[in-house]
N, C-alpha and C positions, 0 to 999 in steps of 0.2 A: 177473483182475488190473486194477485201477483204472490209468487214464490216468497219473497221477503216479509209480505203482508200476513201470509199463513203463518210463517215461522214465529212472526210477534206475537200472534195470535194463540198458539200453543200452549205457552206458559200461564197465560192468563187462564184459558180454560182449565189448564190443569189446576192451577191455585183454587178456581171456583170449584171443581170436582171435589177438591179434598177439603174445602170450607163446608160444603154440603154433607160431607162423609161425617165430618168432625160434628156438625150439629145433629145429624142424626144419631150418632153415637152417642152423644152427651145425654139426649133426650130420652134412647134406651136405657141406659144405665139409670137415669134419674128416676123414672117410670118403675124400676124393678125393686126400689130400696123403700121399705116400709118405715113410717116417721118413728116407730120403736127402735129401729134399729140405730138410728143417729140420735136417741134421747129426746126425741120430740112427741107430744100428745097427738094422738089421731084425731079427736074431735069427733062430732056428731055430724057435721056437714060436707066433711071431707069428699069432694067426687074425683078429683083427681087420682089416677094411679100412680102409687108411689109417693115421690116428694113434689113440692110445687117449687116453680121456678125461684120464687123469691126465698125459698127457704134453702134451696142449695146456694143461692146468692149469700144470704147471711151467714150460712155454716162457712162458705170459703171467703168470707170477708171482701167479696166486690159487689158492685153495684147491680141493682136488679134489672135496670135498662141494658147496662152492659152486657150481663148473662143472657138475657132474651135476644139480644143481637148476636151472641155468639153460636146459641142455637139456631137462628134465623139466616146463619151462614154470611152474615155482613162481613165486610172487608175490614176487620179491626186487627190491631195487634194484639199479641198474647203473650205475656211475659212467662218465664219458667216457672216462677213463684207463682202464679197464678193456676198454672197447670199443675203444680204439685199442690195446692191446696184442693184443686177440684178431684184429684185423685184420690186424697184422701177422705173428702166428704162422700165422693160415690163409692167408696170401698172397694177401689178396684185393685184387681190381683195383679201379679208381675207382667202377665201377657196384655191385660187390658190398658195397663198403664203404659208399656211400651207402645201399643197401638195409639193411644191418645197423643203422645208426643211425637209420632212419626206422622199422624193426622196433621197435628198443627204445624210442622217442619221444625221442630225444636229438638234438640239434645237434652235428655234427660242426665241432669248431674249427680244424681244420687248414686251411692257404691253399687247397689244393686244392678243400675244400668250398665256402670263404666268400671268393670272390674280387670282394667287392662294392666300389663305389665307383671300379672302373677301366673308366672310359667309353671309347666308341669314340674320342673327341677326343685321350685320354690315350694310347691305342695309336698313334693318328697322331702323337701328338708325339715317341714314343718313335722311331718309323720316319724321322721327319724329322731327327732328331738324329744318324743315322748319317753318317758310320762313327763317331761317338763313342759309347762304350758307355753305356748307360742302362737303367736300371730301376726300378719301383716297389715299395718295402718299406713295412712299417708298422713301428711301434716293437718289434715282438717279432721283427724280421728275418725276417720270411717275404717271399719274393720273389713278389709279386702277378702281376707282368708285366715283360718285358724287350724288348730290341730283338736284331737279329741279333749285332752284335759284342759285346756283353755275353754272350749265349750261348756264346761261345768265348773269353771271356777269361781266366778261371780255369779252367774245364773244360766238356765238352760237357754244358752245363746242360740241353739238351731230353733227354738219357737219363736224368737224374736225375728219379726218381719224384714227381710234385708236391707229395706229404705232406712230401718231404724238401728241396725247394727253400726251405731257410732258412740263412740265413749263418752262424749259429751251430752249427747242426749240420754244415755242410759245412766250416767252418774247424777243427772238433774231430774229423770222422770221416772225410772224403772225402779220400783219399790224393792225389789230381790235384789238387783245390783247394788242399790243403796246401802241394804242391810249387811251386804258382804264386807264391806270398807271400813275397817276399824274407825280410821280416822278421817270420817267423811266431809266435816266441814272444812278441814286444810287440804283435803284433796280438791274440793270442788273449787276452791279460791284459788289454788295452784294452777289447775287446768283452765280454768278462765283465762288466768294470766299468760299461760303458754299459748292458748288460743289467740289473744290479742295480739301477741307477738308475732306468730306465723301470720296472721291475717294483713300484716303490713305489705307483704309482697303479692296479697290476691284481693286489694280492696275493690276491684271491678266485676270481680267474678261471681256469677250467679249463685253457684252452689255454696260459697262462704256467706254471702247475704242472704240465702234461704235459711242456712244452719242458725245464725243468729238471730235471724227473726223468728224462727220458730222457739227458739229457747227463752229469747225475750218474752214472747207470749204465754209459754207454757209453766216458765219456772220464775217465781219471784226472788228465789234464791240466786238464780243466774243473774237476774236484772241487777241486783244487788252487787253482786262481784264485777260484773261487767263495769258497771259504771264507777268503779274504784281506778280503771285505768291503770292496771298494774300489769307489767310484762316481766317474764323471765326466761331463761334459756333452758334447754332440756338438760337434765342431768340424770346421772345413774343414782338411784335410792334405794334404800330398802323400804319394802311395802307390806303391811300387815292386812290379812283378810280373814273373816270368818265365815267359811266355808258351811253352806249347809248341808254337806254329806260328810265331811271330815274333820271340821273344826277349824280351829286356829291354825294359820299358816303364816309364816315369815319368810318372805322372797325378796331376794335382790333383782331389781329390775333395770335390764338392759337394753340399750336399743342399738341396732345394727344396721347402718344405713345402707341401702342399695342402690344408691344413685350418688354423685358428687355432691347435687344439692340437697338440702334437708327437705326432701320430698318423701317417698315412700321408705319404710323402715321395718325391719323385723324385731318385733318386741318378743323378748326372752325373760322368764323368771327362773332363778334357781333357788334352791332352797339353802337358809341361811343356818341350819341346825339339821340333826339327824332325824328328830322327830317330824319337823316339815318334810324332810325327804321321804319319810314313810307314809305319810299321809297323802302326798303328791301320788306315790305310787298306789296308794288305795283309790284316790280319785279316778287316776287312769285306768284303773280295772273296772271300777263302775261305769265309767263312760264307755269303754270298749264292750262291756257287756251290754250296755244298753243300746249300742249300735249294733249288736248282732240278734238283737231282739225283734 
């Protein structure tokens, strides 16, 4: 074999090895999960350890034959949407999810995987703002970083998986987050309209399509609001929360843009009255003591 032929064959072999590793990894993760973990009945005649291939395919909304080919290391294309669905079905943790995307030769678009641009200086700014709640979000509502007060403002954000730390997902699917918003229906409608407005510049990007697809599948309320085709721009407004730890809070919401484009921004909440200020100080004290425990 000539040098040129060997150079051409090398990436082909590399891709083949990666496909076999991907198939073996998926099979190993599938076999470790019990049907009960994903809400399926075990049945009396089950012989397969863990889940069956057809069960993984059904839960991930892909074809059984296609998923079988994936485990068999066939040369097929895998989208980031499908990889995301498989990661959720197979209950992968952060390291396993990163490994899955790496084997597939894909870039994980979730905020947990791509928290770029949040420098140590920005983290320090978030801490300095305490007891005021503050976080850094992108235009897709991914929560990229936050301080301790914000972590307890609407729910225990530290307990939320990093890939689910998205305000759209939380406002439509997270019960505690929803209970903390006083004007929930209005907030949901406004956020859906803001998302549609922002999405105009990101129509071809997988992460945006994945977010809308997930919300459409999991929330009838989102589907209804999304189908209104409303668009609004971002604006400063007063928000009211019913915090489970300190009670009612009235806060002025402000976006501080970190780039010239409408991308990443620091979201801050300033109390509108003395009672809300005192309650924020109590909330911060609770969050700080919990972090030391």
